[in-house]
PyMOL Python script that loads the backbone (N, CA, C, O; Angstrom):
from pymol import cmd

cmd.read_pdbstr("""\
ATOM      1  N   MET A   1      19.832  -7.918  -0.385  1.00  0.00           N
ATOM      2  CA  MET A   1      18.904  -7.936   0.725  1.00  0.00           C
ATOM      3  C   MET A   1      17.641  -8.695   0.305  1.00  0.00           C
ATOM      4  O   MET A   1      17.126  -8.485  -0.793  1.00  0.00           O
ATOM      5  N   ALA A   2      17.152  -9.563   1.165  1.00  0.00           N
ATOM      6  CA  ALA A   2      15.975 -10.371   0.854  1.00  0.00           C
ATOM      7  C   ALA A   2      14.717  -9.520   0.886  1.00  0.00           C
ATOM      8  O   ALA A   2      14.567  -8.639   1.733  1.00  0.00           O
ATOM      9  N   ASP A   3      13.822  -9.794  -0.042  1.00  0.00           N
ATOM     10  CA  ASP A   3      12.550  -9.083  -0.070  1.00  0.00           C
ATOM     11  C   ASP A   3      11.643  -9.582   1.050  1.00  0.00           C
ATOM     12  O   ASP A   3      11.722 -10.735   1.473  1.00  0.00           O
ATOM     13  N   VAL A   4      10.783  -8.684   1.516  1.00  0.00           N
ATOM     14  CA  VAL A   4       9.764  -9.033   2.493  1.00  0.00           C
ATOM     15  C   VAL A   4       8.423  -8.566   1.953  1.00  0.00           C
ATOM     16  O   VAL A   4       8.351  -7.898   0.921  1.00  0.00           O
ATOM     17  N   GLY A   5       7.368  -8.926   2.661  1.00  0.00           N
ATOM     18  CA  GLY A   5       6.037  -8.504   2.265  1.00  0.00           C
ATOM     19  C   GLY A   5       5.372  -7.748   3.390  1.00  0.00           C
ATOM     20  O   GLY A   5       5.715  -7.904   4.562  1.00  0.00           O
ATOM     21  N   VAL A   6       4.411  -6.923   3.010  1.00  0.00           N
ATOM     22  CA  VAL A   6       3.665  -6.171   4.011  1.00  0.00           C
ATOM     23  C   VAL A   6       2.193  -6.118   3.606  1.00  0.00           C
ATOM     24  O   VAL A   6       1.851  -5.932   2.438  1.00  0.00           O
ATOM     25  N   HIS A   7       1.343  -6.288   4.606  1.00  0.00           N
ATOM     26  CA  HIS A   7      -0.109  -6.154   4.437  1.00  0.00           C
ATOM     27  C   HIS A   7      -0.507  -4.903   5.209  1.00  0.00           C
ATOM     28  O   HIS A   7      -0.248  -4.794   6.407  1.00  0.00           O
ATOM     29  N   ILE A   8      -1.140  -3.959   4.513  1.00  0.00           N
ATOM     30  CA  ILE A   8      -1.491  -2.671   5.103  1.00  0.00           C
ATOM     31  C   ILE A   8      -2.994  -2.453   4.929  1.00  0.00           C
ATOM     32  O   ILE A   8      -3.545  -2.662   3.848  1.00  0.00           O
ATOM     33  N   VAL A   9      -3.643  -2.032   6.011  1.00  0.00           N
ATOM     34  CA  VAL A   9      -5.048  -1.639   5.934  1.00  0.00           C
ATOM     35  C   VAL A   9      -5.131  -0.187   6.388  1.00  0.00           C
ATOM     36  O   VAL A   9      -4.686   0.164   7.481  1.00  0.00           O
ATOM     37  N   VAL A  10      -5.710   0.654   5.527  1.00  0.00           N
ATOM     38  CA  VAL A  10      -5.813   2.087   5.798  1.00  0.00           C
ATOM     39  C   VAL A  10      -7.286   2.436   5.963  1.00  0.00           C
ATOM     40  O   VAL A  10      -8.109   2.115   5.105  1.00  0.00           O
ATOM     41  N   THR A  11      -7.614   3.101   7.078  1.00  0.00           N
ATOM     42  CA  THR A  11      -8.988   3.527   7.322  1.00  0.00           C
ATOM     43  C   THR A  11      -9.053   5.053   7.362  1.00  0.00           C
ATOM     44  O   THR A  11      -8.039   5.737   7.506  1.00  0.00           O
ATOM     45  N   GLY A  12     -10.264   5.556   7.230  1.00  0.00           N
ATOM     46  CA  GLY A  12     -10.497   6.998   7.197  1.00  0.00           C
ATOM     47  C   GLY A  12     -11.227   7.341   5.909  1.00  0.00           C
ATOM     48  O   GLY A  12     -11.923   6.498   5.344  1.00  0.00           O
ATOM     49  N   LEU A  13     -11.073   8.567   5.443  1.00  0.00           N
ATOM     50  CA  LEU A  13     -11.648   8.981   4.156  1.00  0.00           C
ATOM     51  C   LEU A  13     -10.618   8.611   3.085  1.00  0.00           C
ATOM     52  O   LEU A  13      -9.790   9.429   2.685  1.00  0.00           O
ATOM     53  N   VAL A  14     -10.694   7.346   2.630  1.00  0.00           N
ATOM     54  CA  VAL A  14      -9.671   6.830   1.715  1.00  0.00           C
ATOM     55  C   VAL A  14     -10.275   6.202   0.451  1.00  0.00           C
ATOM     56  O   VAL A  14      -9.542   5.664  -0.379  1.00  0.00           O
ATOM     57  N   GLN A  15     -11.589   6.266   0.300  1.00  0.00           N
ATOM     58  CA  GLN A  15     -12.224   5.794  -0.932  1.00  0.00           C
ATOM     59  C   GLN A  15     -12.873   6.981  -1.624  1.00  0.00           C
ATOM     60  O   GLN A  15     -13.452   7.853  -0.976  1.00  0.00           O
ATOM     61  N   GLY A  16     -12.771   7.004  -2.950  1.00  0.00           N
ATOM     62  CA  GLY A  16     -13.370   8.082  -3.727  1.00  0.00           C
ATOM     63  C   GLY A  16     -12.527   9.349  -3.746  1.00  0.00           C
ATOM     64  O   GLY A  16     -13.010  10.410  -4.141  1.00  0.00           O
ATOM     65  N   VAL A  17     -11.268   9.245  -3.322  1.00  0.00           N
ATOM     66  CA  VAL A  17     -10.387  10.420  -3.254  1.00  0.00           C
ATOM     67  C   VAL A  17      -9.057  10.190  -3.990  1.00  0.00           C
ATOM     68  O   VAL A  17      -8.110  10.956  -3.811  1.00  0.00           O
ATOM     69  N   GLY A  18      -8.987   9.138  -4.814  1.00  0.00           N
ATOM     70  CA  GLY A  18      -7.760   8.853  -5.560  1.00  0.00           C
ATOM     71  C   GLY A  18      -6.695   8.134  -4.757  1.00  0.00           C
ATOM     72  O   GLY A  18      -5.526   8.117  -5.144  1.00  0.00           O
ATOM     73  N   PHE A  19      -7.092   7.540  -3.639  1.00  0.00           N
ATOM     74  CA  PHE A  19      -6.106   6.911  -2.754  1.00  0.00           C
ATOM     75  C   PHE A  19      -5.407   5.722  -3.422  1.00  0.00           C
ATOM     76  O   PHE A  19      -4.188   5.587  -3.320  1.00  0.00           O
ATOM     77  N   ARG A  20      -6.167   4.865  -4.103  1.00  0.00           N
ATOM     78  CA  ARG A  20      -5.543   3.699  -4.750  1.00  0.00           C
ATOM     79  C   ARG A  20      -4.530   4.128  -5.811  1.00  0.00           C
ATOM     80  O   ARG A  20      -3.469   3.519  -5.944  1.00  0.00           O
ATOM     81  N   TYR A  21      -4.863   5.181  -6.567  1.00  0.00           N
ATOM     82  CA  TYR A  21      -3.943   5.648  -7.611  1.00  0.00           C
ATOM     83  C   TYR A  21      -2.692   6.254  -6.978  1.00  0.00           C
ATOM     84  O   TYR A  21      -1.583   6.079  -7.483  1.00  0.00           O
ATOM     85  N   PHE A  22      -2.881   6.966  -5.872  1.00  0.00           N
ATOM     86  CA  PHE A  22      -1.755   7.520  -5.114  1.00  0.00           C
ATOM     87  C   PHE A  22      -0.812   6.395  -4.668  1.00  0.00           C
ATOM     88  O   PHE A  22       0.402   6.488  -4.844  1.00  0.00           O
ATOM     89  N   VAL A  23      -1.384   5.334  -4.090  1.00  0.00           N
ATOM     90  CA  VAL A  23      -0.583   4.194  -3.614  1.00  0.00           C
ATOM     91  C   VAL A  23       0.133   3.520  -4.780  1.00  0.00           C
ATOM     92  O   VAL A  23       1.318   3.201  -4.681  1.00  0.00           O
ATOM     93  N   ALA A  24      -0.581   3.304  -5.884  1.00  0.00           N
ATOM     94  CA  ALA A  24       0.017   2.630  -7.040  1.00  0.00           C
ATOM     95  C   ALA A  24       1.193   3.428  -7.600  1.00  0.00           C
ATOM     96  O   ALA A  24       2.232   2.853  -7.926  1.00  0.00           O
ATOM     97  N   ARG A  25       1.037   4.758  -7.715  1.00  0.00           N
ATOM     98  CA  ARG A  25       2.142   5.581  -8.226  1.00  0.00           C
ATOM     99  C   ARG A  25       3.354   5.495  -7.296  1.00  0.00           C
ATOM    100  O   ARG A  25       4.488   5.354  -7.756  1.00  0.00           O
ATOM    101  N   ARG A  26       3.113   5.579  -6.010  1.00  0.00           N
ATOM    102  CA  ARG A  26       4.229   5.495  -5.052  1.00  0.00           C
ATOM    103  C   ARG A  26       4.902   4.126  -5.109  1.00  0.00           C
ATOM    104  O   ARG A  26       6.130   4.037  -5.112  1.00  0.00           O
ATOM    105  N   ALA A  27       4.109   3.070  -5.153  1.00  0.00           N
ATOM    106  CA  ALA A  27       4.655   1.714  -5.184  1.00  0.00           C
ATOM    107  C   ALA A  27       5.469   1.478  -6.456  1.00  0.00           C
ATOM    108  O   ALA A  27       6.531   0.857  -6.406  1.00  0.00           O
ATOM    109  N   GLU A  28       4.983   1.963  -7.578  1.00  0.00           N
ATOM    110  CA  GLU A  28       5.721   1.800  -8.838  1.00  0.00           C
ATOM    111  C   GLU A  28       7.040   2.560  -8.789  1.00  0.00           C
ATOM    112  O   GLU A  28       8.068   2.064  -9.249  1.00  0.00           O
ATOM    113  N   ARG A  29       7.003   3.777  -8.225  1.00  0.00           N
ATOM    114  CA  ARG A  29       8.238   4.570  -8.110  1.00  0.00           C
ATOM    115  C   ARG A  29       9.262   3.858  -7.211  1.00  0.00           C
ATOM    116  O   ARG A  29      10.468   3.943  -7.444  1.00  0.00           O
ATOM    117  N   LEU A  30       8.767   3.158  -6.186  1.00  0.00           N
ATOM    118  CA  LEU A  30       9.647   2.434  -5.261  1.00  0.00           C
ATOM    119  C   LEU A  30       9.983   1.028  -5.773  1.00  0.00           C
ATOM    120  O   LEU A  30      10.692   0.275  -5.106  1.00  0.00           O
ATOM    121  N   GLN A  31       9.469   0.678  -6.960  1.00  0.00           N
ATOM    122  CA  GLN A  31       9.708  -0.614  -7.611  1.00  0.00           C
ATOM    123  C   GLN A  31       9.232  -1.787  -6.755  1.00  0.00           C
ATOM    124  O   GLN A  31       9.941  -2.778  -6.577  1.00  0.00           O
ATOM    125  N   LEU A  32       8.020  -1.650  -6.232  1.00  0.00           N
ATOM    126  CA  LEU A  32       7.407  -2.695  -5.420  1.00  0.00           C
ATOM    127  C   LEU A  32       6.382  -3.456  -6.244  1.00  0.00           C
ATOM    128  O   LEU A  32       5.797  -2.908  -7.178  1.00  0.00           O
ATOM    129  N   ALA A  33       6.169  -4.704  -5.903  1.00  0.00           N
ATOM    130  CA  ALA A  33       5.126  -5.521  -6.518  1.00  0.00           C
ATOM    131  C   ALA A  33       3.984  -5.643  -5.526  1.00  0.00           C
ATOM    132  O   ALA A  33       4.193  -5.590  -4.313  1.00  0.00           O
ATOM    133  N   GLY A  34       2.764  -5.809  -6.054  1.00  0.00           N
ATOM    134  CA  GLY A  34       1.640  -5.992  -5.148  1.00  0.00           C
ATOM    135  C   GLY A  34       0.345  -5.476  -5.721  1.00  0.00           C
ATOM    136  O   GLY A  34       0.169  -5.409  -6.938  1.00  0.00           O
ATOM    137  N   LEU A  35      -0.579  -5.103  -4.819  1.00  0.00           N
ATOM    138  CA  LEU A  35      -1.881  -4.625  -5.249  1.00  0.00           C
ATOM    139  C   LEU A  35      -2.476  -3.723  -4.184  1.00  0.00           C
ATOM    140  O   LEU A  35      -2.091  -3.752  -3.015  1.00  0.00           O
ATOM    141  N   VAL A  36      -3.425  -2.924  -4.632  1.00  0.00           N
ATOM    142  CA  VAL A  36      -4.202  -2.064  -3.731  1.00  0.00           C
ATOM    143  C   VAL A  36      -5.656  -2.196  -4.143  1.00  0.00           C
ATOM    144  O   VAL A  36      -5.969  -2.223  -5.334  1.00  0.00           O
ATOM    145  N   ARG A  37      -6.562  -2.282  -3.144  1.00  0.00           N
ATOM    146  CA  ARG A  37      -7.981  -2.422  -3.466  1.00  0.00           C
ATOM    147  C   ARG A  37      -8.851  -1.804  -2.371  1.00  0.00           C
ATOM    148  O   ARG A  37      -8.460  -1.723  -1.206  1.00  0.00           O
ATOM    149  N   ASN A  38     -10.043  -1.371  -2.786  1.00  0.00           N
ATOM    150  CA  ASN A  38     -11.031  -0.885  -1.840  1.00  0.00           C
ATOM    151  C   ASN A  38     -11.681  -2.073  -1.148  1.00  0.00           C
ATOM    152  O   ASN A  38     -11.892  -3.119  -1.763  1.00  0.00           O
ATOM    153  N   MET A  39     -11.997  -1.912   0.128  1.00  0.00           N
ATOM    154  CA  MET A  39     -12.678  -2.944   0.896  1.00  0.00           C
ATOM    155  C   MET A  39     -14.138  -2.531   1.104  1.00  0.00           C
ATOM    156  O   MET A  39     -14.447  -1.340   1.089  1.00  0.00           O
ATOM    157  N   PRO A  40     -15.036  -3.496   1.298  1.00  0.00           N
ATOM    158  CA  PRO A  40     -16.455  -3.168   1.476  1.00  0.00           C
ATOM    159  C   PRO A  40     -16.729  -2.251   2.678  1.00  0.00           C
ATOM    160  O   PRO A  40     -17.721  -1.521   2.683  1.00  0.00           O
ATOM    161  N   ASP A  41     -15.864  -2.285   3.684  1.00  0.00           N
ATOM    162  CA  ASP A  41     -16.083  -1.484   4.897  1.00  0.00           C
ATOM    163  C   ASP A  41     -15.572  -0.048   4.781  1.00  0.00           C
ATOM    164  O   ASP A  41     -15.624   0.708   5.751  1.00  0.00           O
ATOM    165  N   GLY A  42     -15.072   0.336   3.581  1.00  0.00           N
ATOM    166  CA  GLY A  42     -14.590   1.700   3.388  1.00  0.00           C
ATOM    167  C   GLY A  42     -13.086   1.852   3.542  1.00  0.00           C
ATOM    168  O   GLY A  42     -12.543   2.925   3.279  1.00  0.00           O
ATOM    169  N   ALA A  43     -12.407   0.795   3.963  1.00  0.00           N
ATOM    170  CA  ALA A  43     -10.948   0.829   4.100  1.00  0.00           C
ATOM    171  C   ALA A  43     -10.290   0.553   2.748  1.00  0.00           C
ATOM    172  O   ALA A  43     -10.953   0.155   1.789  1.00  0.00           O
ATOM    173  N   VAL A  44      -8.985   0.769   2.690  1.00  0.00           N
ATOM    174  CA  VAL A  44      -8.185   0.392   1.532  1.00  0.00           C
ATOM    175  C   VAL A  44      -7.150  -0.618   2.008  1.00  0.00           C
ATOM    176  O   VAL A  44      -6.494  -0.416   3.030  1.00  0.00           O
ATOM    177  N   GLU A  45      -7.008  -1.717   1.251  1.00  0.00           N
ATOM    178  CA  GLU A  45      -6.061  -2.781   1.584  1.00  0.00           C
ATOM    179  C   GLU A  45      -4.914  -2.766   0.587  1.00  0.00           C
ATOM    180  O   GLU A  45      -5.121  -2.629  -0.619  1.00  0.00           O
ATOM    181  N   ILE A  46      -3.702  -2.909   1.110  1.00  0.00           N
ATOM    182  CA  ILE A  46      -2.498  -2.923   0.274  1.00  0.00           C
ATOM    183  C   ILE A  46      -1.688  -4.159   0.605  1.00  0.00           C
ATOM    184  O   ILE A  46      -1.447  -4.454   1.775  1.00  0.00           O
ATOM    185  N   GLU A  47      -1.265  -4.882  -0.420  1.00  0.00           N
ATOM    186  CA  GLU A  47      -0.295  -5.974  -0.288  1.00  0.00           C
ATOM    187  C   GLU A  47       0.890  -5.561  -1.132  1.00  0.00           C
ATOM    188  O   GLU A  47       0.730  -5.245  -2.311  1.00  0.00           O
ATOM    189  N   ALA A  48       2.079  -5.557  -0.546  1.00  0.00           N
ATOM    190  CA  ALA A  48       3.254  -5.151  -1.318  1.00  0.00           C
ATOM    191  C   ALA A  48       4.458  -5.980  -0.899  1.00  0.00           C
ATOM    192  O   ALA A  48       4.575  -6.399   0.253  1.00  0.00           O
ATOM    193  N   GLU A  49       5.346  -6.207  -1.853  1.00  0.00           N
ATOM    194  CA  GLU A  49       6.584  -6.943  -1.600  1.00  0.00           C
ATOM    195  C   GLU A  49       7.752  -6.206  -2.219  1.00  0.00           C
ATOM    196  O   GLU A  49       7.622  -5.562  -3.260  1.00  0.00           O
ATOM    197  N   GLY A  50       8.899  -6.310  -1.559  1.00  0.00           N
ATOM    198  CA  GLY A  50      10.107  -5.670  -2.043  1.00  0.00           C
ATOM    199  C   GLY A  50      11.084  -5.490  -0.898  1.00  0.00           C
ATOM    200  O   GLY A  50      10.896  -6.072   0.170  1.00  0.00           O
ATOM    201  N   PRO A  51      12.124  -4.692  -1.101  1.00  0.00           N
ATOM    202  CA  PRO A  51      13.080  -4.430  -0.027  1.00  0.00           C
ATOM    203  C   PRO A  51      12.393  -3.701   1.131  1.00  0.00           C
ATOM    204  O   PRO A  51      11.588  -2.796   0.912  1.00  0.00           O
ATOM    205  N   ARG A  52      12.718  -4.101   2.359  1.00  0.00           N
ATOM    206  CA  ARG A  52      12.052  -3.529   3.535  1.00  0.00           C
ATOM    207  C   ARG A  52      12.146  -2.003   3.584  1.00  0.00           C
ATOM    208  O   ARG A  52      11.176  -1.345   3.962  1.00  0.00           O
ATOM    209  N   ALA A  53      13.279  -1.432   3.216  1.00  0.00           N
ATOM    210  CA  ALA A  53      13.426   0.029   3.257  1.00  0.00           C
ATOM    211  C   ALA A  53      12.431   0.708   2.323  1.00  0.00           C
ATOM    212  O   ALA A  53      11.888   1.761   2.658  1.00  0.00           O
ATOM    213  N   MET A  54      12.187   0.116   1.152  1.00  0.00           N
ATOM    214  CA  MET A  54      11.230   0.696   0.204  1.00  0.00           C
ATOM    215  C   MET A  54       9.800   0.539   0.727  1.00  0.00           C
ATOM    216  O   MET A  54       8.975   1.434   0.545  1.00  0.00           O
ATOM    217  N   LEU A  55       9.506  -0.582   1.369  1.00  0.00           N
ATOM    218  CA  LEU A  55       8.180  -0.787   1.952  1.00  0.00           C
ATOM    219  C   LEU A  55       7.940   0.190   3.098  1.00  0.00           C
ATOM    220  O   LEU A  55       6.834   0.708   3.251  1.00  0.00           O
ATOM    221  N   GLU A  56       8.963   0.441   3.897  1.00  0.00           N
ATOM    222  CA  GLU A  56       8.819   1.404   4.989  1.00  0.00           C
ATOM    223  C   GLU A  56       8.560   2.806   4.448  1.00  0.00           C
ATOM    224  O   GLU A  56       7.809   3.575   5.049  1.00  0.00           O
ATOM    225  N   GLU A  57       9.175   3.140   3.324  1.00  0.00           N
ATOM    226  CA  GLU A  57       8.916   4.433   2.679  1.00  0.00           C
ATOM    227  C   GLU A  57       7.460   4.493   2.196  1.00  0.00           C
ATOM    228  O   GLU A  57       6.794   5.514   2.363  1.00  0.00           O
ATOM    229  N   LEU A  58       6.968   3.399   1.598  1.00  0.00           N
ATOM    230  CA  LEU A  58       5.575   3.353   1.159  1.00  0.00           C
ATOM    231  C   LEU A  58       4.642   3.571   2.352  1.00  0.00           C
ATOM    232  O   LEU A  58       3.677   4.329   2.248  1.00  0.00           O
ATOM    233  N   ILE A  59       4.916   2.922   3.468  1.00  0.00           N
ATOM    234  CA  ILE A  59       4.082   3.076   4.668  1.00  0.00           C
ATOM    235  C   ILE A  59       4.083   4.528   5.128  1.00  0.00           C
ATOM    236  O   ILE A  59       3.031   5.061   5.480  1.00  0.00           O
ATOM    237  N   ARG A  60       5.238   5.173   5.131  1.00  0.00           N
ATOM    238  CA  ARG A  60       5.306   6.587   5.516  1.00  0.00           C
ATOM    239  C   ARG A  60       4.409   7.446   4.618  1.00  0.00           C
ATOM    240  O   ARG A  60       3.697   8.326   5.102  1.00  0.00           O
ATOM    241  N   GLU A  61       4.449   7.183   3.318  1.00  0.00           N
ATOM    242  CA  GLU A  61       3.653   7.980   2.385  1.00  0.00           C
ATOM    243  C   GLU A  61       2.161   7.678   2.510  1.00  0.00           C
ATOM    244  O   GLU A  61       1.329   8.575   2.369  1.00  0.00           O
ATOM    245  N   VAL A  62       1.822   6.407   2.777  1.00  0.00           N
ATOM    246  CA  VAL A  62       0.426   6.008   2.943  1.00  0.00           C
ATOM    247  C   VAL A  62      -0.174   6.662   4.193  1.00  0.00           C
ATOM    248  O   VAL A  62      -1.357   7.001   4.203  1.00  0.00           O
ATOM    249  N   ARG A  63       0.620   6.837   5.227  1.00  0.00           N
ATOM    250  CA  ARG A  63       0.123   7.479   6.456  1.00  0.00           C
ATOM    251  C   ARG A  63      -0.317   8.918   6.192  1.00  0.00           C
ATOM    252  O   ARG A  63      -1.164   9.445   6.913  1.00  0.00           O
ATOM    253  N   VAL A  64       0.243   9.552   5.175  1.00  0.00           N
ATOM    254  CA  VAL A  64      -0.141  10.916   4.799  1.00  0.00           C
ATOM    255  C   VAL A  64      -1.257  10.878   3.761  1.00  0.00           C
ATOM    256  O   VAL A  64      -2.276  11.552   3.914  1.00  0.00           O
ATOM    257  N   GLY A  65      -1.063  10.081   2.696  1.00  0.00           N
ATOM    258  CA  GLY A  65      -2.071   9.950   1.650  1.00  0.00           C
ATOM    259  C   GLY A  65      -2.119  11.163   0.741  1.00  0.00           C
ATOM    260  O   GLY A  65      -1.391  12.133   0.947  1.00  0.00           O
ATOM    261  N   PRO A  66      -2.985  11.105  -0.272  1.00  0.00           N
ATOM    262  CA  PRO A  66      -3.154  12.255  -1.158  1.00  0.00           C
ATOM    263  C   PRO A  66      -3.869  13.386  -0.417  1.00  0.00           C
ATOM    264  O   PRO A  66      -4.500  13.160   0.615  1.00  0.00           O
ATOM    265  N   ARG A  67      -3.766  14.585  -0.944  1.00  0.00           N
ATOM    266  CA  ARG A  67      -4.301  15.780  -0.292  1.00  0.00           C
ATOM    267  C   ARG A  67      -5.785  15.655   0.059  1.00  0.00           C
ATOM    268  O   ARG A  67      -6.216  16.139   1.105  1.00  0.00           O
ATOM    269  N   SER A  68      -6.565  15.009  -0.808  1.00  0.00           N
ATOM    270  CA  SER A  68      -8.016  14.933  -0.607  1.00  0.00           C
ATOM    271  C   SER A  68      -8.436  13.855   0.390  1.00  0.00           C
ATOM    272  O   SER A  68      -9.616  13.764   0.728  1.00  0.00           O
ATOM    273  N   SER A  69      -7.507  13.046   0.864  1.00  0.00           N
ATOM    274  CA  SER A  69      -7.840  11.966   1.795  1.00  0.00           C
ATOM    275  C   SER A  69      -7.667  12.422   3.242  1.00  0.00           C
ATOM    276  O   SER A  69      -7.054  13.453   3.517  1.00  0.00           O
ATOM    277  N   ARG A  70      -8.218  11.634   4.152  1.00  0.00           N
ATOM    278  CA  ARG A  70      -8.027  11.834   5.589  1.00  0.00           C
ATOM    279  C   ARG A  70      -7.746  10.464   6.194  1.00  0.00           C
ATOM    280  O   ARG A  70      -8.676   9.698   6.448  1.00  0.00           O
ATOM    281  N   VAL A  71      -6.484  10.150   6.427  1.00  0.00           N
ATOM    282  CA  VAL A  71      -6.102   8.849   6.975  1.00  0.00           C
ATOM    283  C   VAL A  71      -6.345   8.860   8.480  1.00  0.00           C
ATOM    284  O   VAL A  71      -5.806   9.699   9.201  1.00  0.00           O
ATOM    285  N   ALA A  72      -7.171   7.910   8.949  1.00  0.00           N
ATOM    286  CA  ALA A  72      -7.470   7.794  10.376  1.00  0.00           C
ATOM    287  C   ALA A  72      -6.514   6.810  11.046  1.00  0.00           C
ATOM    288  O   ALA A  72      -5.999   7.087  12.129  1.00  0.00           O
ATOM    289  N   ASP A  73      -6.272   5.651  10.402  1.00  0.00           N
ATOM    290  CA  ASP A  73      -5.439   4.615  11.012  1.00  0.00           C
ATOM    291  C   ASP A  73      -4.788   3.775   9.917  1.00  0.00           C
ATOM    292  O   ASP A  73      -5.347   3.590   8.836  1.00  0.00           O
ATOM    293  N   VAL A  74      -3.596   3.273  10.224  1.00  0.00           N
ATOM    294  CA  VAL A  74      -2.864   2.391   9.319  1.00  0.00           C
ATOM    295  C   VAL A  74      -2.414   1.181  10.119  1.00  0.00           C
ATOM    296  O   VAL A  74      -1.677   1.313  11.096  1.00  0.00           O
ATOM    297  N   THR A  75      -2.859   0.001   9.705  1.00  0.00           N
ATOM    298  CA  THR A  75      -2.461  -1.253  10.346  1.00  0.00           C
ATOM    299  C   THR A  75      -1.471  -1.957   9.424  1.00  0.00           C
ATOM    300  O   THR A  75      -1.725  -2.105   8.229  1.00  0.00           O
ATOM    301  N   VAL A  76      -0.341  -2.389   9.984  1.00  0.00           N
ATOM    302  CA  VAL A  76       0.739  -2.974   9.185  1.00  0.00           C
ATOM    303  C   VAL A  76       1.084  -4.355   9.738  1.00  0.00           C
ATOM    304  O   VAL A  76       1.251  -4.528  10.946  1.00  0.00           O
ATOM    305  N   GLY A  77       1.187  -5.330   8.844  1.00  0.00           N
ATOM    306  CA  GLY A  77       1.635  -6.675   9.207  1.00  0.00           C
ATOM    307  C   GLY A  77       2.692  -7.148   8.222  1.00  0.00           C
ATOM    308  O   GLY A  77       2.486  -7.097   7.009  1.00  0.00           O
ATOM    309  N   TRP A  78       3.813  -7.605   8.738  1.00  0.00           N
ATOM    310  CA  TRP A  78       4.927  -8.068   7.890  1.00  0.00           C
ATOM    311  C   TRP A  78       4.860  -9.569   7.685  1.00  0.00           C
ATOM    312  O   TRP A  78       4.373 -10.301   8.547  1.00  0.00           O
ATOM    313  N   TYR A  79       5.351 -10.025   6.541  1.00  0.00           N
ATOM    314  CA  TYR A  79       5.432 -11.469   6.254  1.00  0.00           C
ATOM    315  C   TYR A  79       6.593 -11.728   5.304  1.00  0.00           C
ATOM    316  O   TYR A  79       7.135 -10.805   4.695  1.00  0.00           O
ATOM    317  N   GLN A  80       6.960 -12.984   5.189  1.00  0.00           N
ATOM    318  CA  GLN A  80       8.022 -13.373   4.254  1.00  0.00           C
ATOM    319  C   GLN A  80       7.469 -13.292   2.837  1.00  0.00           C
ATOM    320  O   GLN A  80       6.385 -13.805   2.562  1.00  0.00           O
ATOM    321  N   ALA A  81       8.202 -12.656   1.946  1.00  0.00           N
ATOM    322  CA  ALA A  81       7.743 -12.459   0.564  1.00  0.00           C
ATOM    323  C   ALA A  81       7.427 -13.787  -0.102  1.00  0.00           C
ATOM    324  O   ALA A  81       8.157 -14.766   0.051  1.00  0.00           O
ATOM    325  N   LYS A  82       6.313 -13.806  -0.852  1.00  0.00           N
ATOM    326  CA  LYS A  82       5.898 -15.011  -1.579  1.00  0.00           C
ATOM    327  C   LYS A  82       6.369 -14.985  -3.031  1.00  0.00           C
ATOM    328  O   LYS A  82       6.415 -16.025  -3.687  1.00  0.00           O
ATOM    329  N   HIS A  83       6.720 -13.801  -3.536  1.00  0.00           N
ATOM    330  CA  HIS A  83       7.183 -13.610  -4.922  1.00  0.00           C
ATOM    331  C   HIS A  83       6.164 -14.099  -5.943  1.00  0.00           C
ATOM    332  O   HIS A  83       6.537 -14.641  -6.983  1.00  0.00           O
ATOM    333  N   GLU A  84       4.866 -13.908  -5.646  1.00  0.00           N
ATOM    334  CA  GLU A  84       3.818 -14.300  -6.575  1.00  0.00           C
ATOM    335  C   GLU A  84       3.432 -13.155  -7.513  1.00  0.00           C
ATOM    336  O   GLU A  84       2.799 -13.382  -8.544  1.00  0.00           O
ATOM    337  N   MET A  85       3.810 -11.935  -7.160  1.00  0.00           N
ATOM    338  CA  MET A  85       3.433 -10.770  -7.956  1.00  0.00           C
ATOM    339  C   MET A  85       4.684 -10.171  -8.600  1.00  0.00           C
ATOM    340  O   MET A  85       5.763 -10.152  -8.008  1.00  0.00           O
ATOM    341  N   THR A  86       4.506  -9.680  -9.834  1.00  0.00           N
ATOM    342  CA  THR A  86       5.671  -9.107 -10.543  1.00  0.00           C
ATOM    343  C   THR A  86       5.522  -7.617 -10.799  1.00  0.00           C
ATOM    344  O   THR A  86       6.490  -6.959 -11.180  1.00  0.00           O
ATOM    345  N   GLU A  87       4.312  -7.067 -10.594  1.00  0.00           N
ATOM    346  CA  GLU A  87       4.055  -5.651 -10.807  1.00  0.00           C
ATOM    347  C   GLU A  87       3.099  -5.171  -9.726  1.00  0.00           C
ATOM    348  O   GLU A  87       2.642  -5.956  -8.895  1.00  0.00           O
ATOM    349  N   PHE A  88       2.800  -3.873  -9.743  1.00  0.00           N
ATOM    350  CA  PHE A  88       1.833  -3.343  -8.784  1.00  0.00           C
ATOM    351  C   PHE A  88       0.552  -3.031  -9.516  1.00  0.00           C
ATOM    352  O   PHE A  88       0.571  -2.353 -10.543  1.00  0.00           O
ATOM    353  N   ARG A  89      -0.581  -3.523  -8.994  1.00  0.00           N
ATOM    354  CA  ARG A  89      -1.882  -3.393  -9.660  1.00  0.00           C
ATOM    355  C   ARG A  89      -2.908  -2.719  -8.758  1.00  0.00           C
ATOM    356  O   ARG A  89      -2.840  -2.797  -7.531  1.00  0.00           O
ATOM    357  N   ILE A  90      -3.846  -2.065  -9.399  1.00  0.00           N
ATOM    358  CA  ILE A  90      -5.025  -1.547  -8.720  1.00  0.00           C
ATOM    359  C   ILE A  90      -6.159  -2.511  -8.994  1.00  0.00           C
ATOM    360  O   ILE A  90      -6.405  -2.860 -10.149  1.00  0.00           O
ATOM    361  N   GLN A  91      -6.851  -2.945  -7.966  1.00  0.00           N
ATOM    362  CA  GLN A  91      -8.013  -3.848  -8.158  1.00  0.00           C
ATOM    363  C   GLN A  91      -9.285  -3.106  -7.857  1.00  0.00           C
ATOM    364  O   GLN A  91     -10.370  -3.678  -7.956  1.00  0.00           O
TER     365      GLN A  91
END
""", "prot")
cmd.dss("prot")
cmd.show_as("cartoon", "prot")
cmd.util.cbc("prot")
cmd.orient("prot")
C-alpha cells in the first residue's frame, strides 16, 4: 500500500501538557515518520507520513490527546507522501 501524508492542526489546551510527547510516542508506535511542533498561536502542528490506516489511527488518538489536555478542534489535510522524513521528531 502506498504511503500518504497528513497535516494536522490541533487547537485547545494542547501546549504545556505533554501533547507533543504524546503524539511522538503514538507516531513511533505506529511506525510513522514526521514531526510535531508547538505553534505561536497555541496550536500544535503535526506532519506525518505512512500507511493511511496508521495515520487514521494517529488522528483518532490525537482527537483524545493525553489526560491533561483539552482538544477543541482537529483540522486534517491529506497529501501525497514526499518521503523526506525517516523518523518522527519533536520540534
